[in-house]
Structure formats: C-alpha cells, structure tokens
N, C-alpha and C positions, 0 to 999 in steps of 0.2 A: 463468407466470414461476416461476424457481427462484432460491434465494439461494445464491450462490457466494462462497467464500472464495478470493481470488486473491493470489498473491505476485508482486510486482514488484521485481526486483533492480536495483541501481544502484551508482554509486560517487561519492562526494564528491571530486572531482579537486582541489579547492582547499581541502579540509577543510570542515567545518561545525561551528561551534561550538555550545555548549549552547543558546544563546538561538535560533539558527536551527533547532535540532532540535526545540526546544519549540514554536516557531511552526508547524513542519511538522506536527507531531503534532496541534496545534490545528486547522489547516487540513484535516486528514485525518479528525478526529473523527466526522464524520457517517457515515463508512463504516467505523467501528471493529468489528472482528470479534466484540468482547465482547458485542455486542447479539444475537448468535445462540447458541443453546444449545451447539453445538459450539466456538465461540470462547471462551465463557465456561468450558466444561468443560476445555478444553485451554489456557486462559490465554494466548491468542494475542495477542502485542503488535502494536501497529499499525506500530511502527518499531523495527527492531533495527539497530544501527550496530556493526560489528566494528573491531577495532584497526587494520586496514589501510584504513579508511575505506569499505570496501564496506558496502552497506546492503540490507535488505529491508523493503519496505512490504507489509503484509497488509491487504487491505480486503474488505469485504462489499459485493457488488453483485447487484441483481436483473437476470436476463437470461433470454432464451429458451434459449440454449445456451452451451457453454464458450467458444467463440471470441468471442461477443458480450460475454460477461462479461469476458474477458481484455482486450478493447478498451476497455470502460468503465473498468476499473480502472487501465489505462495512461492514459487521459485524465484521470481524477481525480488520479493521481499527478503528471502534468505540470502540471496546473493548480495544484496545491497547491505544487509546486516553484517555479512562476512567481511565486505569490503571496508567497513568502518570499525572492524575489530570486535564485532559481537557475535555470539553463537547461540546455540540452543540453551545453554545453561544461564547465559546473561540476558538473553532476550526470547524467551520461548513464545511461540506462536499458537493462536488458537485456530480454529477452522475458518477458512476463507468463504465468503458469502457473495453472492451477486447483490449489488445494492442498486444498479441501474442498468439499463439497456439503451444504448444510443440508436434510436430509430430514425434519426435524421440522415439524409444522405442521399 
C-alpha cells in the first residue's frame, strides 16, 4: 500500500456557511494530509474554499494505485458532505486527482 494525497474539487452551489465548513473539516479530519511528511512540510489544507464557492478537499488515503486512491478519496468526500447535510445538488464534485505520493516510510 502507498499513501497518496488526493485533491477533490467541487462547488457549493447554495453556499456553505462557516459552521458547515467547520463541520466538514471535522468530518474529514481522519484523512488530513498534515499527518504525512509531505502534507506537513507543504502545509496542505484539508479544505480550501474560494470566493466563487468552488472548493478543494485534500485527503490522505492508503491504496495500491492512483485510481484506487482517487476513488477512496471521492467516497470519503461524498460521505463527509452527506454527514454535514450536503449532497450532489448542493456540492457537486469534480474528478479526484493524485496530487502527491508519500514516499517516506
């Protein structure tokens, strides 16, 4: 297994207030990229929200290959969004992509 940092983009179509964003970060915390050397060194934020309500979630997942890691990260993101009351209509996601591979270990 390899540790991947995956980025999952999306858009808050109805907006997402500070409380929702904080809940989302808490829901995603177990996959926080800061727990990897690369994530800590580069100070990778778990959630970045832009002025136009687009966002990027960055997660750390263990997987055998990139496609598996991307699928896992997307499932984790969808689950966290659902947990805070958002769905495909209120927070549609774009394609997940590998943005880092933790080679330390």
